[in-house]
N, C-alpha and C positions, 0 to 999 in steps of 0.2 A: 631049341630047336623049331620048335611050332612057331613062337613070336619072331624068328628070324624070316622064317617062311613069309610069315603074314607081311611083315616089312617089305619082304621082296615083292609080292604080289601087288602092295599099294603103289610101290616105286614103279614098276611096270605100267599099272592102271593109272597112275600121273602122267607117265610119258605118253602114252596112248591116248588118253581121253584130252590132254591139255598141251602138254608141250610139243606132242606131234599132230596135234588136231589141225586140219588144214589152214583155217583162217588165223592160227597163233604161230604158225612155222616161221614166217618171214619176222617175226616181231623176236620170239626166241632166238632165232640164229643170228639176229642183230646184237643181242646181247651177249650169245656166246663169243661172237666175233670180238666184242669187246674186252670181255673177261681174257679171252687167249692172246691178245695184244698186250695185255698187262703182262701176263705171264712170260709171254714172249720178251718183252723188254727187261723183266726183272733177271729173266734167265741168262740174257746177254749180258746184265752188269755184273751177275754173280760168276759167270763162266770166264768173262774176261778179267775180273779182278784176281782170280785164281792162276790162269795161264799167260795174264800176257803184263808184263812186269810194268811197263809204260803206261799202263791205263791211269793207275793213280797220278801221274804227274801231268795228266791231261787236264785243261782247265774244264770247270764246271758245264760250261755249256758245249765243250767238246765231249764229254762224257756222256751227255744228255743226247747229242747228235748220234754218239757212237751205239748207243743203245736204241736210238729210235732206228738207226737203219738195220739192227739187229731184227726187230720188229718187222719192219719193211722187208729186208729177205724172206722171213719167216712166212709173211703172208704172199710173197711172190712164188716161193716153192710152192705153197698149199694150191693155191689158186691155179698156178700152170697146171701142175699135177692132176687138179679136178677137172679142168677143161679138156685136158688131152683124152682122160677118161670118159668123159661124156662124150666127147666129138668122135673120137676114133673106136673105143672099145665096147661101147653099149650101143643098143638098138634104139634108144630115144629119138636120136635125130636122123636114123638111118632111112634109105630108100624104102625098105622093106616094111615100114608103117604107113599106114595111110593116113590122109590129112595131111593139111599145110604143115611144113615144118616151122612156120612162124608163130605157132599156137602150141608148142607142144611145149610141155614142163613136167616136172615130178619133183618129191619132197626133197629129194637129194640136190637136184638142180637148184631149186628155190632155196635150200637150207645153205649151199656153198654161197651164193650170192650174198645172202643174209651177212653169213661171216666177212664177205669182203667188204659190204656196206659198213659193219661195223669197225674193220680196219680203217676205212677212209675217214669214218666220223673222228675215230681216235686221233688220227696223225691230224685232220684238219684242226681238232681242237688242240694239238699240242703247236701247230704251226702259228696259229693265233696268240695262243699264251705265251711263247716265245720270240713271236714276230718281232724283226725278220732274220732272227738267228738261224732258224731252221729251213727258210726259204722265202723269197719274195713274192710278190702278185702273181708270177707265173705259175708257183707251186699249188696257190689258192686257186687261180683259175682251174688248172689241171685237176686239182682233187675234188673242185665242187663240180665240173663237166663229169667227171667219172662218178660221183657219187650221185649224181640226179640221175644218170643213165642206167647205172647197176641197179638203183632203187626203184627205177620205174619197170624195168624189166622182171624186177624180183615180185613186185606187188601184181603187176596185171598179169604176169605169166607168158607175156609176149616178147618176140625176139631174142629170147635167150641163148637159140643156137649162134646169131651173129655177135651176141656181146661176148659168150665164151671163144668164139672164133677171135677176137680182138682180146681178150683177156691171156691167150697163148702167148702174147709180146712180152708179159712180164718175165719171160724167162730172161731176159736180159737186165732184170734189176738186180739181182744177186751180184752179177759181174760189177755193175756198176758201185753198189755199195762196197764191195771188196776193193776196188780201185781206192775209193775213198779210203778204206782202213788201212790200206798199205801206205796210202800217201801219208796218212795222219801217224802212222807209225814210223815214218822215217823210211820205209822201204820201196821210195821211189823208183830207186836204181835196181832193185833184185829183180831174178829172172822171174819171182812170182807175180811181179807186177807185169812184166814184160808179156808172159803167156797169158795172164786173165786179160789183158788188153785186145792179143790177138783173138782170144775166144769171144770179147765182146764185141769185137769187129766182125768176126764170122756169123755171128747168130745178129747181129744188126742187118748183116746184108742178105741173109738167109730171110729174114723176117719182112724187110721192107724193099729191098731192091732186086735180088734173083728171081725170074719169071717162075720158079717153082713155090717160092713163098711170097714174101712180101706185097710189092706193088698188086702184083697178079693177085691176092688173097683179098688186098683190099678194094680191087674193082671187081672182081669175080663175084667174090663172098659177099661184100658187104654194099657197094654202091648199086650195080644190076639190081639186086632184087629190090631195093628202095625204089628205084625208078618205076618198076611195075605197081609196088604198093601206093606210091603218089598217084597212080592212073585208076586206083580202086575206087570204089563208092565207099567201102568201110571206113568210116571216121578213125577207128581204133588202129586201123593197118597204117593211114596216114600220121598218125600222133606218134607211134614210138619209132617211127623214121627219125625225128628230130634228136632225141637223146642217144640214139643207138649210133647216129653218125658223130654226133658230140664225143662219144666215146672214142670212135677211130680217130677224130682231130685231137681230142687230148693225149693220146698214146702217141701220134707223130709230133706235137708240142714237146713231149717228154723227150724223145730223144735228140729233136733240136736244141734243147737247152743243154743236154750234155754236151754236145758237139759246141755250142757256143762257150760254155763253161772251159771247154779244152782250148778253143782259142783265145779266150782271154787270158788265160793261164800262161799261154805260152808267148804272148805278146808281153806279159808283165815279166816273166822269165828272160824274155830276150833283152827288155830294156834293162834289167838289173846287172845282166851279164855284159852288156855294153858299157855301162856306167862303171861297172869294176875293170874292165879292161882300160878304160881310160884313166882310171885312179891309178893302174900300176904304170900307165907311161908318164902320167905327170904326177912327179913326186908329192908336190903340195896338195894335193887333192886330198880332202878327207873322205873316209869311207864308213864313218859312222853309222850312218843312216841305213847301211845294210846288217 
């Protein structure tokens, strides 16, 4: 019993003096983020092999992307929940606290950003490893911009409020991944696919179009404060503007990629349907290419 208590005190001292020491919090949280990504990847693989019969029939690259998207969804749920908690439920960024909001941070806010940095490092490594199977240059650009922006706000402690406001837009990522899951599983015509599409469309409108969200958020919460920062004599205030704006641009680019992918898929399906109709009307036309 005494030995167990001694180990407990040693573990607490290790956490307090090393892992949670202010200078090491960012680096520790990044490592934790990488480990959690590996756990989410393996959990998705194990869960899918038990509960989805078609998982084993997928190609190797499809299984890798399947697991990767499970990891992506886990990160999106985590960072969205933390963002909403810090922005709406705590006093960290509240008006009741004195001092500039642009320089406020805490161990929790910095650690959560570190976990997100760990995710982007892991996902970017997988994209390069299997390039271009998991995404082309647009994904590399999106992940690089996000990684630089989040890493800077994590290490400097500046602009974390604005970064968390943009990370709330990750709420659409699980819906985007679920759409891919259903499509790959052959359930594109199911009611689940339709309901998920409606929810994704509503979330996208709320974040980027409606006055109560999207465009208004990006203008009032992100752009206007930067205009004041650019007029400031503080060099640091001007410096964190660039990666923070790039994070906003990367979020918008991600939504554009989704829409562009849908348009390409619709054009491809339309072309195939037209050729199949021609094949039905012309008896001698071969349809083996379909």
